[in-house]
C-alpha positions in Angstrom: 111.6 -54.9 65.8 108.2 -57.0 66.0 105.3 -54.4 65.9 107.6 -51.7 64.4 105.0 -51.5 61.2 101.7 -52.3 63.6 99.0 -50.1 62.0 101.0 -49.0 58.8 99.7 -50.7 55.2 101.8 -50.8 52.5 101.1 -51.1 48.7 104.1 -52.9 47.7 104.5 -52.2 43.8 107.4 -54.6 42.9 107.2 -56.4 39.9 105.2 -60.1 40.2 107.3 -62.7 41.6 109.4 -60.0 43.0 107.8 -58.7 45.6 107.5 -62.2 48.6 110.9 -61.0 50.6 109.6 -57.2 51.1 106.2 -58.2 51.8 107.1 -60.6 54.5 109.6 -58.4 56.5 106.4 -55.9 56.6 104.3 -58.6 57.8 107.4 -59.5 60.0 107.1 -56.0 61.4 103.4 -56.1 62.4 102.2 -54.3 59.1 99.7 -55.3 56.3 101.4 -55.4 53.3 99.1 -56.1 49.6 100.9 -57.1 46.3 100.2 -54.6 43.9 102.6 -55.3 40.9 102.9 -51.9 38.6 105.9 -53.1 36.3 106.1 -56.1 34.3 109.6 -57.4 33.2 109.8 -58.7 29.9 112.4 -60.2 27.9 113.1 -58.6 24.7 111.1 -60.1 21.7 111.8 -60.5 18.0 109.4 -57.2 17.2 112.1 -55.3 19.6 114.4 -55.7 16.8 116.4 -52.7 17.4 116.7 -53.1 21.0 117.7 -56.8 20.4 120.7 -55.6 17.7 122.2 -53.3 19.9 122.3 -56.4 22.5 123.8 -59.0 20.2 126.3 -56.2 18.9 127.1 -55.2 22.7 127.8 -59.2 23.3 129.9 -59.3 20.6 132.0 -56.7 21.8 131.9 -57.8 25.8 135.6 -58.4 25.9 136.5 -54.7 24.5 134.7 -52.8 27.5 136.7 -51.4 30.4 133.9 -51.7 32.7 130.3 -53.0 33.1 127.5 -51.3 35.4 124.6 -53.5 36.6 121.1 -51.4 37.6 119.1 -54.4 38.7 119.3 -58.1 39.6 116.9 -58.3 36.3 119.6 -56.9 34.5 122.0 -59.5 35.5 119.0 -62.5 34.9 118.7 -61.4 31.2 122.7 -61.0 30.8 123.2 -64.4 32.2 120.0 -66.0 30.2 121.6 -64.4 26.8 125.2 -65.2 27.8 124.3 -68.9 28.4 122.1 -69.5 25.1 125.3 -68.0 23.4 127.6 -70.6 25.1 129.4 -67.8 26.2 131.1 -66.4 29.9 131.6 -63.2 31.1 134.8 -62.0 30.5 137.0 -62.0 34.3 138.8 -59.3 33.2 136.3 -56.8 33.2 135.8 -54.8 36.0 131.7 -54.9 37.3 130.0 -52.2 39.4 126.4 -52.5 40.5 123.5 -50.6 41.8 122.4 -52.3 44.8 123.3 -55.1 47.9 120.8 -57.5 45.4 122.5 -56.5 42.2 125.4 -57.3 43.6 124.8 -60.6 45.1 123.3 -61.6 41.9 126.3 -61.3 40.2 128.4 -62.7 42.7 126.2 -66.0 43.0 127.1 -66.1 39.3 131.0 -65.7 39.9 130.9 -62.1 38.9 132.9 -60.5 41.0 131.9 -56.9 41.5 131.8 -53.4 43.6 128.4 -52.3 45.0 127.2 -49.1 45.9 126.8 -50.0 49.8 124.8 -47.2 52.0 122.3 -45.6 49.5 122.5 -48.3 46.7 121.5 -45.3 44.3 123.4 -44.1 40.8 124.5 -40.9 42.4 126.7 -43.4 44.9 128.2 -45.3 42.6 128.9 -42.2 40.6 130.9 -41.0 43.8 133.1 -44.1 43.5 136.3 -43.7 43.0 137.2 -46.0 40.4 134.2 -43.9 38.3 135.8 -40.6 39.1 137.5 -40.0 35.4 135.7 -42.1 33.1 136.8 -40.0 29.8 137.7 -42.7 27.2 137.0 -45.3 29.2 134.1 -47.6 27.7 131.6 -48.5 29.9 128.8 -50.5 29.4 125.2 -50.3 31.3 122.8 -53.1 31.6 119.7 -51.7 32.4 115.7 -52.3 31.2 114.6 -50.3 28.6 113.3 -47.0 30.1 114.7 -46.0 33.3 117.2 -43.3 34.8 119.7 -41.8 32.3 121.9 -40.5 35.0 124.8 -43.1 34.4 124.8 -42.7 30.8 125.1 -39.2 31.0 
């Protein structure tokens, strides 16, 4: 693969601190890569009162959900930090699903079993998963940042 990207210039817009592996891969393949973060990942603050209340309520009822979907490694890190701060652990009986290999890896490294979209690693592929074919009446929590696509929620 060496040289496959020779002559290609890439602007990597991943959040600060998260572009390294992609930049390295582009450079290893002969391309030029420049980090230019367009997103900033920040935790909720006390000023985010509504969102903070929703998170607190969700975590208080965590063991009542039939399944959980994690959108990103950032969502995994944020949840694990909140659980640690509360002295709680993930409820082992709750099935987890992850968008993307990195998200799945983050969950597994934390000792949380999950299933993941394998090919395109997007919401559409995860929605095609047989375990999510019939969701009417099931309580499924989605861990994601503020904003983003609403396809899974719909």
